[in-house]
mmCIF file of the N, C-alpha and C atoms, coordinates in Angstrom:
data_MODEL
# 
_entry.id   MODEL 
# 
loop_
_atom_site.group_PDB 
_atom_site.id 
_atom_site.type_symbol 
_atom_site.label_atom_id 
_atom_site.label_alt_id 
_atom_site.label_comp_id 
_atom_site.label_asym_id 
_atom_site.label_entity_id 
_atom_site.label_seq_id 
_atom_site.pdbx_PDB_ins_code 
_atom_site.Cartn_x 
_atom_site.Cartn_y 
_atom_site.Cartn_z 
_atom_site.occupancy 
_atom_site.B_iso_or_equiv 
_atom_site.pdbx_formal_charge 
_atom_site.auth_seq_id 
_atom_site.auth_comp_id 
_atom_site.auth_asym_id 
_atom_site.auth_atom_id 
_atom_site.pdbx_PDB_model_num 
ATOM 1   N N  . MET A 1 1  ? 122.890 -108.329 99.042  1.00 0.00 ? 1  MET A N  1 
ATOM 2   C CA . MET A 1 1  ? 121.539 -108.520 98.536  1.00 0.00 ? 1  MET A CA 1 
ATOM 3   C C  . MET A 1 1  ? 120.563 -107.653 99.334  1.00 0.00 ? 1  MET A C  1 
ATOM 4   N N  . ALA A 1 2  ? 119.589 -107.128 98.650  1.00 0.00 ? 2  ALA A N  1 
ATOM 5   C CA . ALA A 1 2  ? 118.601 -106.245 99.265  1.00 0.00 ? 2  ALA A CA 1 
ATOM 6   C C  . ALA A 1 2  ? 117.659 -107.025 100.193 1.00 0.00 ? 2  ALA A C  1 
ATOM 7   N N  . GLU A 1 3  ? 117.181 -106.338 101.201 1.00 0.00 ? 3  GLU A N  1 
ATOM 8   C CA . GLU A 1 3  ? 116.284 -106.942 102.192 1.00 0.00 ? 3  GLU A CA 1 
ATOM 9   C C  . GLU A 1 3  ? 114.834 -106.916 101.750 1.00 0.00 ? 3  GLU A C  1 
ATOM 10  N N  . ILE A 1 4  ? 114.575 -106.418 100.566 1.00 0.00 ? 4  ILE A N  1 
ATOM 11  C CA . ILE A 1 4  ? 113.217 -106.240 100.090 1.00 0.00 ? 4  ILE A CA 1 
ATOM 12  C C  . ILE A 1 4  ? 113.153 -106.628 98.619  1.00 0.00 ? 4  ILE A C  1 
ATOM 13  N N  . SER A 1 5  ? 112.018 -107.104 98.186  1.00 0.00 ? 5  SER A N  1 
ATOM 14  C CA . SER A 1 5  ? 111.824 -107.464 96.783  1.00 0.00 ? 5  SER A CA 1 
ATOM 15  C C  . SER A 1 5  ? 110.619 -106.687 96.256  1.00 0.00 ? 5  SER A C  1 
ATOM 16  N N  . ILE A 1 6  ? 110.817 -105.980 95.146  1.00 0.00 ? 6  ILE A N  1 
ATOM 17  C CA . ILE A 1 6  ? 109.773 -105.128 94.593  1.00 0.00 ? 6  ILE A CA 1 
ATOM 18  C C  . ILE A 1 6  ? 109.580 -105.473 93.123  1.00 0.00 ? 6  ILE A C  1 
ATOM 19  N N  . SER A 1 7  ? 108.341 -105.776 92.746  1.00 0.00 ? 7  SER A N  1 
ATOM 20  C CA . SER A 1 7  ? 108.048 -106.031 91.331  1.00 0.00 ? 7  SER A CA 1 
ATOM 21  C C  . SER A 1 7  ? 107.883 -104.696 90.612  1.00 0.00 ? 7  SER A C  1 
ATOM 22  N N  . ASN A 1 8  ? 107.952 -104.729 89.293  1.00 0.00 ? 8  ASN A N  1 
ATOM 23  C CA . ASN A 1 8  ? 107.782 -103.496 88.517  1.00 0.00 ? 8  ASN A CA 1 
ATOM 24  C C  . ASN A 1 8  ? 106.408 -102.879 88.738  1.00 0.00 ? 8  ASN A C  1 
ATOM 25  N N  . SER A 1 9  ? 105.364 -103.701 88.831  1.00 0.00 ? 9  SER A N  1 
ATOM 26  C CA . SER A 1 9  ? 104.010 -103.164 89.038  1.00 0.00 ? 9  SER A CA 1 
ATOM 27  C C  . SER A 1 9  ? 103.873 -102.547 90.433  1.00 0.00 ? 9  SER A C  1 
ATOM 28  N N  . GLU A 1 10 ? 104.481 -103.174 91.432  1.00 0.00 ? 10 GLU A N  1 
ATOM 29  C CA . GLU A 1 10 ? 104.458 -102.597 92.781  1.00 0.00 ? 10 GLU A CA 1 
ATOM 30  C C  . GLU A 1 10 ? 105.237 -101.285 92.812  1.00 0.00 ? 10 GLU A C  1 
ATOM 31  N N  . TRP A 1 11 ? 106.340 -101.237 92.083  1.00 0.00 ? 11 TRP A N  1 
ATOM 32  C CA . TRP A 1 11 ? 107.169 -100.036 92.084  1.00 0.00 ? 11 TRP A CA 1 
ATOM 33  C C  . TRP A 1 11 ? 106.420 -98.842  91.514  1.00 0.00 ? 11 TRP A C  1 
ATOM 34  N N  . GLU A 1 12 ? 105.597 -99.049  90.497  1.00 0.00 ? 12 GLU A N  1 
ATOM 35  C CA . GLU A 1 12 ? 104.849 -97.929  89.912  1.00 0.00 ? 12 GLU A CA 1 
ATOM 36  C C  . GLU A 1 12 ? 103.982 -97.232  90.956  1.00 0.00 ? 12 GLU A C  1 
ATOM 37  N N  . ARG A 1 13 ? 103.329 -97.995  91.809  1.00 0.00 ? 13 ARG A N  1 
ATOM 38  C CA . ARG A 1 13 ? 102.503 -97.415  92.885  1.00 0.00 ? 13 ARG A CA 1 
ATOM 39  C C  . ARG A 1 13 ? 103.376 -96.821  93.990  1.00 0.00 ? 13 ARG A C  1 
ATOM 40  N N  . LEU A 1 14 ? 104.402 -97.564  94.381  1.00 0.00 ? 14 LEU A N  1 
ATOM 41  C CA . LEU A 1 14 ? 105.278 -97.128  95.460  1.00 0.00 ? 14 LEU A CA 1 
ATOM 42  C C  . LEU A 1 14 ? 106.051 -95.874  95.066  1.00 0.00 ? 14 LEU A C  1 
ATOM 43  N N  . LYS A 1 15 ? 106.446 -95.784  93.812  1.00 0.00 ? 15 LYS A N  1 
ATOM 44  C CA . LYS A 1 15 ? 107.200 -94.624  93.326  1.00 0.00 ? 15 LYS A CA 1 
ATOM 45  C C  . LYS A 1 15 ? 106.411 -93.335  93.514  1.00 0.00 ? 15 LYS A C  1 
ATOM 46  N N  . LEU A 1 16 ? 105.110 -93.386  93.275  1.00 0.00 ? 16 LEU A N  1 
ATOM 47  C CA . LEU A 1 16 ? 104.273 -92.197  93.469  1.00 0.00 ? 16 LEU A CA 1 
ATOM 48  C C  . LEU A 1 16 ? 104.292 -91.737  94.924  1.00 0.00 ? 16 LEU A C  1 
ATOM 49  N N  . LYS A 1 17 ? 104.248 -92.685  95.837  1.00 0.00 ? 17 LYS A N  1 
ATOM 50  C CA . LYS A 1 17 ? 104.284 -92.352  97.261  1.00 0.00 ? 17 LYS A CA 1 
ATOM 51  C C  . LYS A 1 17 ? 105.627 -91.754  97.657  1.00 0.00 ? 17 LYS A C  1 
ATOM 52  N N  . ILE A 1 18 ? 106.701 -92.358  97.172  1.00 0.00 ? 18 ILE A N  1 
ATOM 53  C CA . ILE A 1 18 ? 108.047 -91.878  97.497  1.00 0.00 ? 18 ILE A CA 1 
ATOM 54  C C  . ILE A 1 18 ? 108.248 -90.477  96.925  1.00 0.00 ? 18 ILE A C  1 
ATOM 55  N N  . LYS A 1 19 ? 107.784 -90.282  95.708  1.00 0.00 ? 19 LYS A N  1 
ATOM 56  C CA . LYS A 1 19 ? 107.946 -88.981  95.064  1.00 0.00 ? 19 LYS A CA 1 
ATOM 57  C C  . LYS A 1 19 ? 107.143 -87.902  95.798  1.00 0.00 ? 19 LYS A C  1 
ATOM 58  N N  . ARG A 1 20 ? 105.983 -88.266  96.319  1.00 0.00 ? 20 ARG A N  1 
ATOM 59  C CA . ARG A 1 20 ? 105.164 -87.312  97.064  1.00 0.00 ? 20 ARG A CA 1 
ATOM 60  C C  . ARG A 1 20 ? 105.837 -86.941  98.395  1.00 0.00 ? 20 ARG A C  1 
ATOM 61  N N  . LYS A 1 21 ? 106.496 -87.895  99.015  1.00 0.00 ? 21 LYS A N  1 
ATOM 62  C CA . LYS A 1 21 ? 107.168 -87.629  100.293 1.00 0.00 ? 21 LYS A CA 1 
ATOM 63  C C  . LYS A 1 21 ? 108.468 -86.850  100.090 1.00 0.00 ? 21 LYS A C  1 
ATOM 64  N N  . TYR A 1 22 ? 109.195 -87.185  99.041  1.00 0.00 ? 22 TYR A N  1 
ATOM 65  C CA . TYR A 1 22 ? 110.483 -86.542  98.751  1.00 0.00 ? 22 TYR A CA 1 
ATOM 66  C C  . TYR A 1 22 ? 110.394 -85.873  97.384  1.00 0.00 ? 22 TYR A C  1 
ATOM 67  N N  . ILE A 1 23 ? 109.820 -84.692  97.352  1.00 0.00 ? 23 ILE A N  1 
ATOM 68  C CA . ILE A 1 23 ? 109.526 -84.024  96.082  1.00 0.00 ? 23 ILE A CA 1 
ATOM 69  C C  . ILE A 1 23 ? 110.781 -83.618  95.310  1.00 0.00 ? 23 ILE A C  1 
ATOM 70  N N  . HIS A 1 24 ? 111.923 -83.591  95.970  1.00 0.00 ? 24 HIS A N  1 
ATOM 71  C CA . HIS A 1 24 ? 113.161 -83.221  95.278  1.00 0.00 ? 24 HIS A CA 1 
ATOM 72  C C  . HIS A 1 24 ? 113.748 -84.366  94.451  1.00 0.00 ? 24 HIS A C  1 
ATOM 73  N N  . LEU A 1 25 ? 113.218 -85.577  94.571  1.00 0.00 ? 25 LEU A N  1 
ATOM 74  C CA . LEU A 1 25 ? 113.748 -86.705  93.811  1.00 0.00 ? 25 LEU A CA 1 
ATOM 75  C C  . LEU A 1 25 ? 113.324 -86.619  92.351  1.00 0.00 ? 25 LEU A C  1 
ATOM 76  N N  . SER A 1 26 ? 114.257 -86.899  91.461  1.00 0.00 ? 26 SER A N  1 
ATOM 77  C CA . SER A 1 26 ? 113.978 -86.861  90.026  1.00 0.00 ? 26 SER A CA 1 
ATOM 78  C C  . SER A 1 26 ? 113.562 -88.247  89.534  1.00 0.00 ? 26 SER A C  1 
ATOM 79  N N  . GLU A 1 27 ? 113.116 -88.304  88.291  1.00 0.00 ? 27 GLU A N  1 
ATOM 80  C CA . GLU A 1 27 ? 112.775 -89.594  87.676  1.00 0.00 ? 27 GLU A CA 1 
ATOM 81  C C  . GLU A 1 27 ? 114.019 -90.481  87.619  1.00 0.00 ? 27 GLU A C  1 
ATOM 82  N N  . GLU A 1 28 ? 115.166 -89.875  87.401  1.00 0.00 ? 28 GLU A N  1 
ATOM 83  C CA . GLU A 1 28 ? 116.426 -90.624  87.366  1.00 0.00 ? 28 GLU A CA 1 
ATOM 84  C C  . GLU A 1 28 ? 116.726 -91.238  88.738  1.00 0.00 ? 28 GLU A C  1 
ATOM 85  N N  . ASP A 1 29 ? 116.476 -90.480  89.798  1.00 0.00 ? 29 ASP A N  1 
ATOM 86  C CA . ASP A 1 29 ? 116.682 -90.992  91.156  1.00 0.00 ? 29 ASP A CA 1 
ATOM 87  C C  . ASP A 1 29 ? 115.773 -92.183  91.431  1.00 0.00 ? 29 ASP A C  1 
ATOM 88  N N  . LEU A 1 30 ? 114.601 -92.166  90.829  1.00 0.00 ? 30 LEU A N  1 
ATOM 89  C CA . LEU A 1 30 ? 113.586 -93.194  91.089  1.00 0.00 ? 30 LEU A CA 1 
ATOM 90  C C  . LEU A 1 30 ? 113.552 -94.277  90.016  1.00 0.00 ? 30 LEU A C  1 
ATOM 91  N N  . ALA A 1 31 ? 114.540 -94.287  89.130  1.00 0.00 ? 31 ALA A N  1 
ATOM 92  C CA . ALA A 1 31 ? 114.602 -95.318  88.090  1.00 0.00 ? 31 ALA A CA 1 
ATOM 93  C C  . ALA A 1 31 ? 114.794 -96.681  88.753  1.00 0.00 ? 31 ALA A C  1 
ATOM 94  N N  . TYR A 1 32 ? 114.017 -97.662  88.298  1.00 0.00 ? 32 TYR A N  1 
ATOM 95  C CA . TYR A 1 32 ? 114.075 -98.992  88.897  1.00 0.00 ? 32 TYR A CA 1 
ATOM 96  C C  . TYR A 1 32 ? 113.581 -100.033 87.914  1.00 0.00 ? 32 TYR A C  1 
ATOM 97  N N  . ASN A 1 33 ? 114.263 -101.157 87.876  1.00 0.00 ? 33 ASN A N  1 
ATOM 98  C CA . ASN A 1 33 ? 113.809 -102.346 87.166  1.00 0.00 ? 33 ASN A CA 1 
ATOM 99  C C  . ASN A 1 33 ? 113.860 -103.500 88.146  1.00 0.00 ? 33 ASN A C  1 
ATOM 100 N N  . GLU A 1 34 ? 112.956 -104.417 87.994  1.00 0.00 ? 34 GLU A N  1 
ATOM 101 C CA . GLU A 1 34 ? 112.865 -105.558 88.901  1.00 0.00 ? 34 GLU A CA 1 
ATOM 102 C C  . GLU A 1 34 ? 114.232 -106.222 89.064  1.00 0.00 ? 34 GLU A C  1 
ATOM 103 N N  . GLY A 1 35 ? 114.607 -106.475 90.307  1.00 0.00 ? 35 GLY A N  1 
ATOM 104 C CA . GLY A 1 35 ? 115.887 -107.097 90.601  1.00 0.00 ? 35 GLY A CA 1 
ATOM 105 C C  . GLY A 1 35 ? 116.983 -106.100 90.936  1.00 0.00 ? 35 GLY A C  1 
ATOM 106 N N  . GLN A 1 36 ? 116.705 -104.812 90.843  1.00 0.00 ? 36 GLN A N  1 
ATOM 107 C CA . GLN A 1 36 ? 117.704 -103.778 91.123  1.00 0.00 ? 36 GLN A CA 1 
ATOM 108 C C  . GLN A 1 36 ? 117.426 -103.067 92.448  1.00 0.00 ? 36 GLN A C  1 
ATOM 109 N N  . GLU A 1 37 ? 116.922 -103.799 93.412  1.00 0.00 ? 37 GLU A N  1 
ATOM 110 C CA . GLU A 1 37 ? 116.592 -103.209 94.699  1.00 0.00 ? 37 GLU A CA 1 
ATOM 111 C C  . GLU A 1 37 ? 117.811 -102.593 95.374  1.00 0.00 ? 37 GLU A C  1 
ATOM 112 N N  . GLU A 1 38 ? 118.945 -103.290 95.303  1.00 0.00 ? 38 GLU A N  1 
ATOM 113 C CA . GLU A 1 38 ? 120.160 -102.801 95.958  1.00 0.00 ? 38 GLU A CA 1 
ATOM 114 C C  . GLU A 1 38 ? 120.572 -101.438 95.403  1.00 0.00 ? 38 GLU A C  1 
ATOM 115 N N  . GLU A 1 39 ? 120.564 -101.279 94.091  1.00 0.00 ? 39 GLU A N  1 
ATOM 116 C CA . GLU A 1 39 ? 120.932 -100.011 93.470  1.00 0.00 ? 39 GLU A CA 1 
ATOM 117 C C  . GLU A 1 39 ? 119.968 -98.905  93.879  1.00 0.00 ? 39 GLU A C  1 
ATOM 118 N N  . LEU A 1 40 ? 118.675 -99.237  93.933  1.00 0.00 ? 40 LEU A N  1 
ATOM 119 C CA . LEU A 1 40 ? 117.660 -98.265  94.343  1.00 0.00 ? 40 LEU A CA 1 
ATOM 120 C C  . LEU A 1 40 ? 117.898 -97.805  95.783  1.00 0.00 ? 40 LEU A C  1 
ATOM 121 N N  . ILE A 1 41 ? 118.140 -98.743  96.682  1.00 0.00 ? 41 ILE A N  1 
ATOM 122 C CA . ILE A 1 41 ? 118.366 -98.410  98.093  1.00 0.00 ? 41 ILE A CA 1 
ATOM 123 C C  . ILE A 1 41 ? 119.579 -97.503  98.242  1.00 0.00 ? 41 ILE A C  1 
ATOM 124 N N  . VAL A 1 42 ? 120.672 -97.854  97.587  1.00 0.00 ? 42 VAL A N  1 
ATOM 125 C CA . VAL A 1 42 ? 121.902 -97.050  97.691  1.00 0.00 ? 42 VAL A CA 1 
ATOM 126 C C  . VAL A 1 42 ? 121.668 -95.644  97.130  1.00 0.00 ? 42 VAL A C  1 
ATOM 127 N N  . ARG A 1 43 ? 120.979 -95.555  96.008  1.00 0.00 ? 43 ARG A N  1 
ATOM 128 C CA . ARG A 1 43 ? 120.703 -94.246  95.400  1.00 0.00 ? 43 ARG A CA 1 
ATOM 129 C C  . ARG A 1 43 ? 119.813 -93.400  96.309  1.00 0.00 ? 43 ARG A C  1 
ATOM 130 N N  . LEU A 1 44 ? 118.780 -94.001  96.881  1.00 0.00 ? 44 LEU A N  1 
ATOM 131 C CA . LEU A 1 44 ? 117.892 -93.261  97.781  1.00 0.00 ? 44 LEU A CA 1 
ATOM 132 C C  . LEU A 1 44 ? 118.608 -92.836  99.061  1.00 0.00 ? 44 LEU A C  1 
ATOM 133 N N  . MET A 1 45 ? 119.501 -93.689  99.559  1.00 0.00 ? 45 MET A N  1 
ATOM 134 C CA . MET A 1 45 ? 120.271 -93.321  100.753 1.00 0.00 ? 45 MET A CA 1 
ATOM 135 C C  . MET A 1 45 ? 121.052 -92.039  100.504 1.00 0.00 ? 45 MET A C  1 
ATOM 136 N N  . ALA A 1 46 ? 121.668 -91.936  99.353  1.00 0.00 ? 46 ALA A N  1 
ATOM 137 C CA . ALA A 1 46 ? 122.474 -90.757  99.021  1.00 0.00 ? 46 ALA A CA 1 
ATOM 138 C C  . ALA A 1 46 ? 121.609 -89.521  98.821  1.00 0.00 ? 46 ALA A C  1 
ATOM 139 N N  . ARG A 1 47 ? 120.496 -89.662  98.110  1.00 0.00 ? 47 ARG A N  1 
ATOM 140 C CA . ARG A 1 47 ? 119.656 -88.513  97.779  1.00 0.00 ? 47 ARG A CA 1 
ATOM 141 C C  . ARG A 1 47 ? 118.833 -88.014  98.958  1.00 0.00 ? 47 ARG A C  1 
ATOM 142 N N  . VAL A 1 48 ? 118.394 -88.929  99.817  1.00 0.00 ? 48 VAL A N  1 
ATOM 143 C CA . VAL A 1 48 ? 117.548 -88.554  100.956 1.00 0.00 ? 48 VAL A CA 1 
ATOM 144 C C  . VAL A 1 48 ? 118.400 -88.286  102.204 1.00 0.00 ? 48 VAL A C  1 
ATOM 145 N N  . LYS A 1 49 ? 119.661 -88.718  102.143 1.00 0.00 ? 49 LYS A N  1 
ATOM 146 C CA . LYS A 1 49 ? 120.596 -88.532  103.263 1.00 0.00 ? 49 LYS A CA 1 
ATOM 147 C C  . LYS A 1 49 ? 120.114 -89.222  104.537 1.00 0.00 ? 49 LYS A C  1 
ATOM 148 N N  . ARG A 1 50 ? 119.668 -90.457  104.359 1.00 0.00 ? 50 ARG A N  1 
ATOM 149 C CA . ARG A 1 50 ? 119.240 -91.287  105.491 1.00 0.00 ? 50 ARG A CA 1 
ATOM 150 C C  . ARG A 1 50 ? 119.976 -92.620  105.414 1.00 0.00 ? 50 ARG A C  1 
ATOM 151 N N  . ASN A 1 51 ? 119.955 -93.368  106.509 1.00 0.00 ? 51 ASN A N  1 
ATOM 152 C CA . ASN A 1 51 ? 120.662 -94.645  106.521 1.00 0.00 ? 51 ASN A CA 1 
ATOM 153 C C  . ASN A 1 51 ? 119.844 -95.746  105.845 1.00 0.00 ? 51 ASN A C  1 
ATOM 154 N N  . ARG A 1 52 ? 120.502 -96.857  105.629 1.00 0.00 ? 52 ARG A N  1 
ATOM 155 C CA . ARG A 1 52 ? 119.905 -97.991  104.922 1.00 0.00 ? 52 ARG A CA 1 
ATOM 156 C C  . ARG A 1 52 ? 118.635 -98.487  105.622 1.00 0.00 ? 52 ARG A C  1 
ATOM 157 N N  . GLU A 1 53 ? 118.683 -98.591  106.932 1.00 0.00 ? 53 GLU A N  1 
ATOM 158 C CA . GLU A 1 53 ? 117.534 -99.102  107.687 1.00 0.00 ? 53 GLU A CA 1 
ATOM 159 C C  . GLU A 1 53 ? 116.305 -98.230  107.460 1.00 0.00 ? 53 GLU A C  1 
ATOM 160 N N  . TYR A 1 54 ? 116.498 -96.921  107.445 1.00 0.00 ? 54 TYR A N  1 
ATOM 161 C CA . TYR A 1 54 ? 115.380 -96.004  107.231 1.00 0.00 ? 54 TYR A CA 1 
ATOM 162 C C  . TYR A 1 54 ? 114.789 -96.175  105.832 1.00 0.00 ? 54 TYR A C  1 
ATOM 163 N N  . ILE A 1 55 ? 115.633 -96.284  104.824 1.00 0.00 ? 55 ILE A N  1 
ATOM 164 C CA . ILE A 1 55 ? 115.166 -96.434  103.446 1.00 0.00 ? 55 ILE A CA 1 
ATOM 165 C C  . ILE A 1 55 ? 114.389 -97.738  103.292 1.00 0.00 ? 55 ILE A C  1 
ATOM 166 N N  . VAL A 1 56 ? 114.946 -98.826  103.795 1.00 0.00 ? 56 VAL A N  1 
ATOM 167 C CA . VAL A 1 56 ? 114.261 -100.127 103.700 1.00 0.00 ? 56 VAL A CA 1 
ATOM 168 C C  . VAL A 1 56 ? 112.941 -100.085 104.469 1.00 0.00 ? 56 VAL A C  1 
ATOM 169 N N  . PHE A 1 57 ? 112.937 -99.492  105.660 1.00 0.00 ? 57 PHE A N  1 
ATOM 170 C CA . PHE A 1 57 ? 111.716 -99.354  106.451 1.00 0.00 ? 57 PHE A CA 1 
ATOM 171 C C  . PHE A 1 57 ? 110.652 -98.576  105.665 1.00 0.00 ? 57 PHE A C  1 
ATOM 172 N N  . THR A 1 58 ? 111.056 -97.462  105.048 1.00 0.00 ? 58 THR A N  1 
ATOM 173 C CA . THR A 1 58 ? 110.121 -96.626  104.289 1.00 0.00 ? 58 THR A CA 1 
ATOM 174 C C  . THR A 1 58 ? 109.552 -97.391  103.096 1.00 0.00 ? 58 THR A C  1 
ATOM 175 N N  . LEU A 1 59 ? 110.395 -98.118  102.383 1.00 0.00 ? 59 LEU A N  1 
ATOM 176 C CA . LEU A 1 59 ? 109.918 -98.901  101.237 1.00 0.00 ? 59 LEU A CA 1 
ATOM 177 C C  . LEU A 1 59 ? 108.949 -99.998  101.691 1.00 0.00 ? 59 LEU A C  1 
ATOM 178 N N  . ARG A 1 60 ? 109.312 -100.701 102.748 1.00 0.00 ? 60 ARG A N  1 
ATOM 179 C CA . ARG A 1 60 ? 108.425 -101.765 103.269 1.00 0.00 ? 60 ARG A CA 1 
ATOM 180 C C  . ARG A 1 60 ? 107.090 -101.189 103.740 1.00 0.00 ? 60 ARG A C  1 
ATOM 181 N N  . LYS A 1 61 ? 107.150 -100.079 104.428 1.00 0.00 ? 61 LYS A N  1 
ATOM 182 C CA . LYS A 1 61 ? 105.926 -99.446  104.930 1.00 0.00 ? 61 LYS A CA 1 
ATOM 183 C C  . LYS A 1 61 ? 105.014 -99.053  103.775 1.00 0.00 ? 61 LYS A C  1 
ATOM 184 N N  . GLY A 1 62 ? 105.586 -98.526  102.714 1.00 0.00 ? 62 GLY A N  1 
ATOM 185 C CA . GLY A 1 62 ? 104.801 -98.168  101.541 1.00 0.00 ? 62 GLY A CA 1 
ATOM 186 C C  . GLY A 1 62 ? 104.186 -99.370  100.855 1.00 0.00 ? 62 GLY A C  1 
ATOM 187 N N  . MET A 1 63 ? 104.878 -100.496 100.895 1.00 0.00 ? 63 MET A N  1 
ATOM 188 C CA . MET A 1 63 ? 104.380 -101.715 100.253 1.00 0.00 ? 63 MET A CA 1 
ATOM 189 C C  . MET A 1 63 ? 103.189 -102.305 101.016 1.00 0.00 ? 63 MET A C  1 
ATOM 190 N N  . VAL A 1 64 ? 103.133 -102.088 102.321 1.00 0.00 ? 64 VAL A N  1 
ATOM 191 C CA . VAL A 1 64 ? 102.038 -102.628 103.130 1.00 0.00 ? 64 VAL A CA 1 
ATOM 192 C C  . VAL A 1 64 ? 100.708 -102.026 102.683 1.00 0.00 ? 64 VAL A C  1 
ATOM 193 N N  . HIS A 1 65 ? 100.717 -100.753 102.375 1.00 0.00 ? 65 HIS A N  1 
ATOM 194 C CA . HIS A 1 65 ? 99.500  -100.040 102.000 1.00 0.00 ? 65 HIS A CA 1 
ATOM 195 C C  . HIS A 1 65 ? 99.556  -99.616  100.520 1.00 0.00 ? 65 HIS A C  1 
ATOM 196 N N  . LEU A 1 66 ? 99.876  -100.541 99.643  1.00 0.00 ? 66 LEU A N  1 
ATOM 197 C CA . LEU A 1 66 ? 100.058 -100.207 98.230  1.00 0.00 ? 66 LEU A CA 1 
ATOM 198 C C  . LEU A 1 66 ? 98.811  -99.610  97.597  1.00 0.00 ? 66 LEU A C  1 
ATOM 199 N N  . GLU A 1 67 ? 97.656  -100.051 97.981  1.00 0.00 ? 67 GLU A N  1 
ATOM 200 C CA . GLU A 1 67 ? 96.419  -99.594  97.347  1.00 0.00 ? 67 GLU A CA 1 
ATOM 201 C C  . GLU A 1 67 ? 95.932  -98.246  97.871  1.00 0.00 ? 67 GLU A C  1 
ATOM 202 N N  . THR A 1 68 ? 96.565  -97.757  98.918  1.00 0.00 ? 68 THR A N  1 
ATOM 203 C CA . THR A 1 68 ? 96.160  -96.463  99.464  1.00 0.00 ? 68 THR A CA 1 
ATOM 204 C C  . THR A 1 68 ? 97.258  -95.437  99.207  1.00 0.00 ? 68 THR A C  1 
ATOM 205 N N  . ASN A 1 69 ? 97.024  -94.209  99.588  1.00 0.00 ? 69 ASN A N  1 
ATOM 206 C CA . ASN A 1 69 ? 98.023  -93.162  99.446  1.00 0.00 ? 69 ASN A CA 1 
ATOM 207 C C  . ASN A 1 69 ? 98.959  -93.100  100.624 1.00 0.00 ? 69 ASN A C  1 
ATOM 208 N N  . ARG A 1 70 ? 98.772  -93.983  101.571 1.00 0.00 ? 70 ARG A N  1 
ATOM 209 C CA . ARG A 1 70 ? 99.543  -93.959  102.808 1.00 0.00 ? 70 ARG A CA 1 
ATOM 210 C C  . ARG A 1 70 ? 100.967 -94.430  102.609 1.00 0.00 ? 70 ARG A C  1 
ATOM 211 N N  . LEU A 1 71 ? 101.920 -93.695  103.222 1.00 0.00 ? 71 LEU A N  1 
ATOM 212 C CA . LEU A 1 71 ? 103.314 -94.130  103.162 1.00 0.00 ? 71 LEU A CA 1 
ATOM 213 C C  . LEU A 1 71 ? 103.838 -94.423  104.500 1.00 0.00 ? 71 LEU A C  1 
# 
């Protein structure tokens, strides 16, 4: 089970931040539906070539400042 929970509305904002940080990610890489956090984390780990802790940390950090452009 994933260490983070992301709603579809939160993902729309967070996706923009992730895409800005990792411009090589495609829409397919960033595909997400509520409840599929585990699949998203595994996919991002492979595409960004970072470990699970880093991906979860980055997602959580982006969620803290959802209303800003900060990641």
